[in-house]
C-alpha positions in Angstrom: 83.8 63.5 135.1 80.5 61.9 133.2 80.9 61.4 129.9 78.4 62.4 127.0 76.2 60.0 127.5 75.7 60.2 131.4 74.9 63.6 131.0 72.3 65.0 132.9 69.0 66.9 131.6 70.6 70.5 131.7 73.9 69.4 131.3 72.1 67.6 127.5 70.0 71.4 127.4 73.8 73.7 127.8 76.1 71.7 125.9 73.1 71.7 122.8 73.1 75.9 123.3 76.4 75.8 123.3 76.9 73.7 119.6 73.9 75.8 118.4 75.6 78.8 119.3 78.7 77.3 117.6 76.8 77.3 114.4 75.1 80.5 114.9 78.8 82.3 114.6 79.6 79.5 111.2 76.4 81.2 109.5 76.7 85.0 110.5 80.7 84.1 108.9 78.5 83.0 105.5 76.9 86.0 105.6 80.0 88.3 106.1 81.0 86.4 102.8 77.5 86.8 101.2 77.9 90.5 101.2 81.2 90.7 100.7 79.7 88.5 97.2 77.1 91.0 96.8 80.4 94.1 96.6 82.6 91.9 94.3 79.2 91.3 91.6 79.0 94.9 91.8 82.5 96.2 91.5 83.7 94.0 88.8 79.6 95.3 87.0 81.5 99.0 87.6 84.9 98.2 86.8 84.2 96.2 83.4 81.4 98.9 82.0 83.4 101.9 82.6 86.7 99.9 80.6 84.0 98.6 77.9 83.1 102.4 77.9 87.0 103.6 77.4 87.6 100.5 74.9 84.9 101.8 73.3 85.3 105.2 73.1 89.5 104.9 71.5 88.6 102.5 69.4 86.8 105.4 67.5 89.2 107.9 68.2 91.4 105.7 67.0 89.8 104.7 63.7 88.7 109.3 63.3 84.8 108.1 63.7 84.9 110.5 66.9 87.9 113.5 67.4 86.9 114.3 70.7 86.1 111.5 73.1 87.4 112.1 76.6 84.1 112.8 78.1 83.0 108.8 78.1 86.0 107.9 78.3 86.7 110.0 80.9 83.5 108.2 82.6 84.3 104.9 81.8 87.9 105.6 83.8 85.5 106.7 86.7 83.0 104.4 86.5 86.4 101.7 86.9 88.2 103.6 89.4 84.7 103.8 91.7 84.4 100.4 91.2 87.7 99.6 93.2 86.8 102.2 95.1 83.8 100.0 96.8 85.9 96.9 96.0 88.8 98.1 98.8 86.1 100.0 101.4 83.7 95.9 101.3 87.6 94.2 101.4 88.1 96.6 104.6 84.0 96.2 106.3 84.5 92.4 105.4 88.1 92.1 107.7 86.5 94.3 110.3 83.6 92.2 110.6 85.2 89.0 111.1 87.6 89.9 113.6 85.7 91.5 115.2 83.0 88.2 115.1 86.7 86.2 116.1 87.0 88.3 119.7 83.0 87.8 120.0 83.3 83.9 119.5 87.3 84.1 121.7 85.0 85.8 125.0 82.4 83.4 124.5 84.7 80.6 124.4 86.2 81.7 127.4 82.7 82.3 129.3 81.9 78.8 128.4 79.2 79.4 126.2 80.9 77.4 123.2 83.1 75.2 121.9 85.4 76.6 119.7 86.6 73.8 118.4 86.4 74.6 115.0 88.5 77.3 113.2 87.3 79.4 110.7 88.1 78.1 107.1 90.1 80.5 105.0 87.9 83.1 102.6 87.1 82.5 99.2 85.1 84.8 99.0 88.1 87.2 100.2 90.8 85.6 98.6 88.3 86.3 94.9 88.1 90.2 96.1 91.5 90.9 96.5 92.3 89.0 93.4 89.7 91.6 91.8 91.4 94.1 93.6 95.2 93.9 91.7 93.3 92.5 87.7 91.5 96.5 88.4 93.9 98.5 89.8 95.8 96.9 86.5 92.9 98.0 84.9 92.9 101.4 85.9 97.2 101.6 85.2 96.0 100.6 81.6 93.3 102.9 81.1 94.9 106.0 82.9 98.6 105.9 81.6 98.0 103.6 78.5 100.0 101.2 79.3 100.3 97.3 80.5 98.3 94.4 79.8 95.0 95.6 79.0 95.8 98.0 76.0 
């Protein structure tokens, strides 16, 4: 068996190609994380803007400034709900994409095209998205039923 320092030119070329392919999996994974981050930013904007609209019109109604604030309140609730739905779809898409990427990497490892020595670390972006989902659901419950930590 040859050591890596005694490889022929063709074997070195295959080794370099294998390493580049492995690095491309890492770049693709990071790209999927960036896509999920953009979903998080948009969802957070929708949830917070909807919650703010809801709270402003609720406070104006409580102060007696407005007598009928149902339409703006419903609009705020709808925006927050849209943010939650968008976040759930983004999380599902991310999980499916990452599962497909893992299967592709395993198939390439079995074919000897990549080494697959390193594992994908846990996605901090996915963890953040799940935490935002919990906070968003709590905000929706608080808005809809006027209970909870945000009301």
